[in-house]
C-alpha positions in Angstrom: 170.4 41.9 276.7 167.0 42.9 275.4 166.0 42.1 271.8 164.0 44.7 269.9 161.4 44.4 267.3 162.7 43.2 263.9 162.0 44.8 260.6 158.5 44.4 259.2 157.8 41.2 257.5 156.8 40.5 254.0 153.1 40.9 253.3 152.4 37.2 253.1 153.6 36.6 256.6 150.4 38.1 257.9 148.4 35.1 256.6 145.7 34.1 259.1 146.8 31.2 261.3 145.4 27.8 260.6 145.2 24.9 263.1 147.6 21.9 263.2 147.7 18.7 265.2 149.4 19.1 268.5 152.5 17.5 269.9 151.8 13.8 270.5 150.9 12.4 273.9 152.0 8.8 274.2 150.7 6.6 276.9 153.5 5.8 279.2 153.4 3.5 282.2 155.7 4.0 285.2 153.7 1.3 287.0 155.2 -2.2 286.7 152.7 -4.5 284.9 152.8 -8.2 285.6 150.9 -8.8 282.4 153.7 -7.7 280.1 153.5 -9.6 276.9 156.8 -8.7 275.3 158.2 -10.8 272.5 160.6 -13.4 273.9 163.8 -13.4 271.9 162.4 -10.5 269.8 164.3 -7.4 268.8 165.6 -5.0 271.4 163.2 -2.4 272.5 165.6 0.3 271.3 165.1 -0.6 267.6 161.4 -0.7 267.9 161.4 2.6 269.8 163.5 4.1 267.0 161.1 3.1 264.3 158.1 4.2 266.3 159.8 7.5 267.0 160.6 7.9 263.3 156.9 7.6 262.2 155.8 9.9 265.0 158.4 12.5 263.9 157.1 12.2 260.3 153.4 12.6 261.2 153.9 15.7 263.3 156.6 17.2 261.2 154.2 17.1 258.3 151.6 18.9 260.4 153.9 21.7 261.5 155.6 22.5 258.2 152.4 23.1 256.4 151.5 26.1 258.5 154.8 27.7 257.4 154.2 26.9 253.8 150.7 28.5 253.7 151.7 31.8 252.1 153.4 29.8 249.3 150.3 27.8 248.8 148.2 31.0 248.4 150.6 32.1 245.6 150.4 28.7 244.0 146.6 28.6 244.0 145.6 32.3 243.7 142.1 31.5 242.3 141.2 29.4 245.5 139.6 31.3 248.4 141.3 31.4 251.8 138.4 29.4 253.3 138.9 26.6 250.9 142.6 26.6 251.1 142.7 26.3 254.9 141.4 22.8 254.4 144.8 21.8 253.3 145.6 21.9 257.0 142.2 21.2 258.4 141.6 18.1 256.4 144.6 16.4 258.0 143.6 17.4 261.5 140.0 16.3 261.1 140.8 12.9 259.7 143.5 12.4 262.2 141.2 13.1 265.1 138.3 11.1 263.6 140.1 7.9 263.1 142.4 7.7 266.1 140.0 5.7 268.3 139.1 3.3 265.5 142.7 2.8 264.6 143.6 1.9 268.1 141.0 -0.8 268.2 142.1 -2.1 264.8 145.7 -2.2 265.9 144.8 -4.4 268.9 142.7 -6.6 266.6 144.5 -6.9 263.3 148.0 -6.6 264.8 150.2 -3.7 265.5 152.9 -4.6 263.0 150.4 -5.0 260.2 148.8 -1.6 260.8 152.1 0.0 261.4 153.4 -1.1 258.0 150.2 -0.5 256.1 149.8 3.0 257.6 153.4 4.0 257.0 153.2 2.9 253.3 149.9 4.8 253.0 151.4 7.9 254.5 154.3 7.7 252.1 152.1 7.3 249.0 149.8 10.1 250.1 152.8 12.4 250.7 153.9 11.7 247.1 150.3 12.4 245.9 150.3 15.7 247.8 153.6 16.8 246.4 152.3 16.2 242.9 148.8 17.6 243.3 147.9 19.8 240.3 144.9 21.4 242.0 143.9 22.6 245.5 141.1 20.1 245.5 143.4 17.2 244.9 145.8 18.5 247.5 143.1 18.7 250.1 142.1 15.1 249.3 145.7 13.9 249.6 146.0 15.7 252.9 142.8 14.0 254.2 144.2 10.6 253.3 147.5 11.6 254.9 145.6 12.4 258.2 143.9 9.0 258.0 147.3 7.2 257.5 148.8 9.2 260.4 145.9 8.1 262.7 146.8 4.5 261.9 150.6 5.0 262.5 150.4 6.6 266.0 148.4 3.9 268.0 150.2 1.1 266.1 153.6 2.6 266.9 152.6 3.0 270.6 151.4 -0.5 270.8 154.6 -1.9 269.4 156.7 0.1 271.9 154.7 -1.0 274.8 154.7 -4.7 273.7 158.5 -4.8 273.1 159.5 -2.9 276.3 159.7 -4.4 279.7 157.5 -2.6 282.3 160.6 -1.3 284.2 161.8 0.6 281.2 158.5 1.5 279.6 158.2 5.0 281.0 161.7 6.0 279.9 161.1 4.5 276.4 157.8 6.3 275.9 159.1 9.5 277.3 161.7 9.3 274.6 159.0 8.4 272.1 157.0 11.5 273.2 160.1 13.6 272.7 160.1 12.7 269.0 156.9 14.7 268.6 158.5 17.6 270.5 161.5 17.4 268.2 159.2 17.6 265.2 157.5 20.7 266.7 160.9 22.2 267.4 162.4 21.8 263.9 159.3 21.6 261.8 158.7 25.3 261.3 162.4 25.9 260.6 162.7 23.0 258.2 159.5 24.0 256.4 160.6 27.6 256.1 164.0 26.5 254.6 162.4 24.0 252.2 159.9 26.6 251.0 162.6 29.3 250.6 165.0 27.0 248.7 162.4 25.2 246.6 158.6 25.5 247.1 155.7 24.0 249.0 155.9 20.6 247.3 159.2 19.9 249.0 157.5 19.7 252.4 155.5 16.6 251.3 158.1 15.1 249.0 160.7 14.8 251.8 158.4 12.2 253.5 158.8 9.7 250.6 162.4 8.5 251.1 162.0 8.7 254.8 158.8 6.7 254.9 160.1 4.0 252.5 163.2 3.6 254.7 161.1 3.2 257.9 158.8 0.6 256.2 161.8 -1.3 254.9 163.4 -1.4 258.4 160.2 -2.4 260.1 159.8 -5.4 257.8 163.3 -6.6 258.9 163.2 -5.6 262.6 159.6 -6.1 263.9 158.6 -9.8 264.1 155.3 -11.0 263.0 152.6 -11.2 265.6 150.3 -14.2 266.3 146.7 -13.7 265.3 144.7 -12.3 268.2 141.6 -14.3 267.3 139.4 -11.3 268.2 136.6 -10.0 266.0 136.9 -6.8 264.0 135.2 -3.9 265.7 131.6 -3.2 264.9 131.7 -1.6 261.4 128.6 0.4 261.9 129.7 1.7 265.3 133.2 2.4 264.0 131.9 4.4 261.0 129.5 6.3 263.3 132.3 7.1 265.7 134.7 8.4 263.0 131.9 10.5 261.4 130.9 11.8 264.8 134.3 12.9 265.9 135.1 14.2 262.4 131.9 16.2 262.2 132.3 17.8 265.6 136.0 18.7 265.0 135.2 20.1 261.5 132.3 22.1 262.8 134.3 23.6 265.7 137.2 24.3 263.4 135.2 26.2 260.9 132.6 27.9 263.1 134.4 31.2 263.4 134.9 31.5 259.7 131.5 30.3 258.5 129.6 31.7 261.4 128.3 29.8 264.4 124.7 29.8 263.2 125.6 28.8 259.7 123.6 25.7 258.7 126.8 23.8 257.7 128.3 24.3 261.1 125.2 23.3 262.9 124.8 20.2 260.7 128.4 19.2 261.4 128.3 19.6 265.1 124.8 18.3 265.7 125.2 15.5 263.2 128.5 14.6 264.7 127.1 14.5 268.2 124.3 12.2 267.1 126.6 9.9 265.2 128.9 9.7 268.3 125.9 8.9 270.5 124.9 6.1 268.1 128.4 4.6 268.4 128.4 4.7 272.2 124.9 3.2 272.4 125.9 0.3 270.0 129.0 -0.2 272.1 126.9 -1.1 275.1 125.8 -4.4 273.8 127.9 -5.3 270.7 130.3 -8.2 271.2 133.0 -6.3 269.4 132.3 -2.6 270.2 133.7 0.3 268.4 134.5 1.9 271.8 135.8 -0.2 274.6 133.6 1.3 277.3 135.2 -0.9 280.0 138.3 1.4 279.8 136.3 4.2 281.3 135.6 2.1 284.4 139.2 2.8 285.4 139.0 6.2 287.3 142.6 7.1 286.4 142.0 6.5 282.7 138.8 8.6 282.9 140.4 11.5 284.7 143.4 11.4 282.4 141.1 11.8 279.4 139.4 14.8 281.1 142.8 16.3 281.7 143.7 15.6 278.1 140.6 17.3 276.9 141.3 20.5 279.0 145.0 20.6 278.3 144.4 19.9 274.6 142.3 23.0 274.4 145.0 25.1 276.1 147.9 23.6 274.1 146.1 23.8 270.7 145.2 27.4 271.3 148.8 28.2 272.2 150.3 26.3 269.2 148.0 28.4 266.9 148.4 31.7 268.7 152.1 31.8 269.5 153.6 32.2 266.0 150.6 34.3 264.9 151.2 36.7 267.7 154.8 37.2 266.7 153.9 37.7 263.1 150.9 40.0 263.4 151.7 42.0 266.5 155.5 42.1 266.5 156.0 42.0 262.7 158.2 38.9 262.7 158.6 37.2 259.3 157.5 33.6 259.0 161.0 32.3 259.4 161.7 34.6 262.4 158.5 33.4 264.0 159.5 29.7 263.4 162.9 30.4 265.2 161.0 32.3 267.9 158.9 29.4 269.0 161.7 26.8 268.7 163.2 27.2 272.2 159.9 26.4 273.8 159.5 23.3 271.6 163.0 22.1 272.5 162.2 22.4 276.2 159.0 20.4 275.6 161.1 17.6 274.3 163.4 17.8 277.3 160.5 17.9 279.7 159.0 14.7 278.2 162.4 12.9 278.6 162.8 14.0 282.2 159.3 13.0 283.3 159.6 9.7 281.5 162.9 8.8 283.1 162.9 10.5 286.5 159.4 11.1 287.9 158.1 8.1 289.8 154.7 6.7 289.2 153.1 8.1 292.4 154.0 11.6 291.4 152.6 11.6 287.9 149.4 13.3 288.9 151.4 16.0 290.7 153.5 16.4 287.5 150.2 17.0 285.5 149.4 19.8 288.0 152.8 21.3 288.0 153.1 21.2 284.2 149.7 22.7 283.8 150.5 25.5 286.2 153.7 26.3 284.2 151.7 26.4 281.0 149.1 28.7 282.7 151.9 31.0 283.8 153.1 31.3 280.2 149.6 32.4 279.1 149.1 34.8 282.1 152.5 36.4 281.4 151.6 37.2 277.9 148.1 38.3 279.0 149.6 40.8 281.3 152.0 42.2 278.8 149.9 42.4 275.6 150.6 45.8 274.1 153.0 46.8 276.9 156.3 45.5 275.3 157.8 44.1 272.2 160.9 42.6 273.8 161.2 39.0 272.7 164.0 38.2 275.2 162.1 39.8 278.2 158.5 38.6 277.4 158.0 36.0 274.7 161.1 33.9 275.3 160.5 33.2 279.0 156.8 32.7 278.4 157.5 30.3 275.6 160.0 28.3 277.7 157.4 28.0 280.5 154.8 26.8 278.1 157.1 24.4 276.3 158.2 22.8 279.5 154.6 22.5 280.6 153.7 20.7 277.4 156.5 18.2 277.7 155.6 17.5 281.4 151.9 17.3 281.0 151.5 15.2 277.9 153.9 12.5 279.3 152.4 12.5 282.8 148.8 12.3 281.5 149.7 9.4 279.3 151.5 7.6 282.2 148.3 7.9 284.3 146.0 6.8 281.5 147.9 3.7 280.7 148.9 2.6 284.2 146.0 0.2 284.6 145.6 -0.9 280.9 146.3 -4.6 280.0 148.8 -5.0 277.1 146.1 -6.1 274.7 144.3 -2.8 275.1 147.4 -0.5 274.8 146.5 0.8 271.3 142.8 1.2 272.1 143.6 3.2 275.1 146.1 5.3 273.1 143.4 6.1 270.5 140.9 7.2 273.1 143.3 9.4 275.0 144.5 11.1 271.8 141.0 11.5 270.6 140.1 13.4 273.9 143.1 15.7 273.3 142.1 16.3 269.7 138.5 17.2 270.7 139.9 19.6 273.3 142.2 21.0 270.6 139.2 21.6 268.4 137.5 23.5 271.2 140.6 25.5 271.8 141.0 26.4 268.2 137.3 27.3 267.9 137.6 29.6 270.9 140.8 31.2 269.6 139.3 31.8 266.2 136.2 33.4 267.6 138.2 35.7 269.8 140.6 36.7 267.1 137.8 37.8 264.8 136.9 40.5 267.4 138.0 44.1 267.3 140.3 46.0 269.5 144.1 46.6 269.4 145.0 44.0 272.0 141.8 42.9 273.7 141.3 39.9 271.4 144.8 38.6 272.1 144.2 39.1 275.8 141.1 37.0 275.5 143.0 34.2 273.8 145.7 34.1 276.5 143.1 34.2 279.3 141.2 31.4 277.7 144.4 29.3 277.4 145.2 30.0 281.1 141.8 28.9 282.3 141.9 25.7 280.3 145.4 24.9 281.7 144.2 25.6 285.3 141.4 23.2 284.7 143.9 20.5 283.8 145.9 21.4 286.9 142.9 20.7 289.1 142.2 17.4 287.3 145.8 16.4 287.9 145.4 17.0 291.6 142.7 14.2 291.7 145.0 11.6 290.1 146.9 9.2 292.4 148.7 6.2 291.1 149.3 3.3 293.4 153.0 2.4 294.0 154.4 -0.7 292.4 153.1 -4.0 293.8 154.9 -5.2 296.9 154.9 -8.6 298.6 152.1 -9.1 301.2 152.9 -8.1 304.7 153.1 -10.8 307.2 149.7 -11.6 308.5 148.1 -9.5 305.7 
C-alpha cells in the first residue's frame, strides 16, 4: 500500500533545522586482548553495561528531543532572534565535541568511576538548571554545561564497560552499548514531541533529573572503586588549547552558513581554532603528559578508523539534520509526524549495532564498514534520484530511511571495533575520545555543507545537493573501510615457527 501526503503542518513545523549530536559510536573490540584488566571479583559486566547504556541514552536523548521542541522554544522566547536561539542546540554540540578528547584522557588518569559519577551528577544538575532557565541566555549556558558533562560521561562509560568485560564478550557488550544511542535516536523525537505537546519545552530537560539521580545512586553501589593510576594529569595548557581549538572549528563551521563564510566571527573561530589545535599537537610531541596521546596514531587501524569516522560523521550528521527537515518542508509533515517518520530507520540502526557486535567476526569488521557505508550511500542516492518526483513515504522515504539506519548501526560499531582492536586497556577512554572527536568534526563539516546548500535557491536542487554530498561522504568511508584488515585472534605458534 502506498502512503500519500498528510495534511499540511502547523506553521511552526517549518522551523529551520538545527544540528544535534549524532548517534554514539563506541569502540568495540572483537579481537581477544591478553592485556585485559578486568576487576577480579567485581560486578558482573551486565550491571556495568546497563549503567553505561543508561547515561548514553540520557546524553543522546537530550540531544534529539531539543530539535523537536524548537518551535516551542521560539514561542517561549519571542524576543530572541533565531540565530541566537539555535545556540540552545549548538552550545551542547560544540562543548560535547570540544571536550571529548580531553575527557578521555582524564578518565584514564583520574579514574573512570570518578569521572562517570561526577559527569552524571553534573549532567543531572545542568538539566535541572536548563528546565528552570528564565531567559534564553541562561538556557544556552545550561546547555553548554550539559554538553561538557555529556563529554565526560561517554568516554568514562566506555572505559568502564571495556574494563569490566572479558575480551571474548567485549564486542557483544559494546554492540549493545552502541544500541542504547540508537534507541535514544529512535524514541527521542517521539518522546520530545509528546512531552512538549502534553506540557512544554521544560519537560524535556526535567525528565533527566530523576533518571540521572537513579543512575548515580546505582553506580555508587555497583561500580567498585579503582586503584589510583599514578599517572600525571594531562598538560593543562595543551588540554585547554585542544578544547578551544576543536570548539572553535566546530562552532565556526556550524554557524558559517548563517553568519556568512567571510564573516570575521566565522574566520576568527575557524582560524583561531586551527591554531589552538596546532599548539596542542605541538606541545604533545614533547610533554611528559600530553593532551593528545600521539602514539595512538601509530596504529594504522586506529588512524584509518578515525579517517572513516570523519567521513562517515559528515554523511551521518548531514542525514540526521536533513531527514526530518525534508519531511517537514517538502512533504508538509508535522513535527510529530516527522518524528514517527524517521523512527523506523533509527530502530534498524539499533538492530544493526547489535548484530555487528554479536555476529560479525573481527576479520570482517573492515568489510562491515564498507558494506554499511554503501547501504548509507544507497539511501542518499535513492532520495537524490526521487527529489520532486514523488511524495510517497512508503515507496521512497521509508525504504531509504531503513537503508540509512541499518548503515549507521553497522558502520559506527564496526569502525569502533577497528579503532580499539589494538588499544591497551589503560588507553581505552583516550582512544574513545579521539574517535568520537573525529566523528564530531566530520559532523560539523557535514552540517556546514548541508546548511550552505539549503540556503540556495531552486525547488529541489538544494535538496539534491545535500543528498549527493551525503552519498559522496559515505562512499569515501566505504573506500576507507576497504583498507582496514584486522588480524585474527592470536593462535599458538606453529611447530618450527
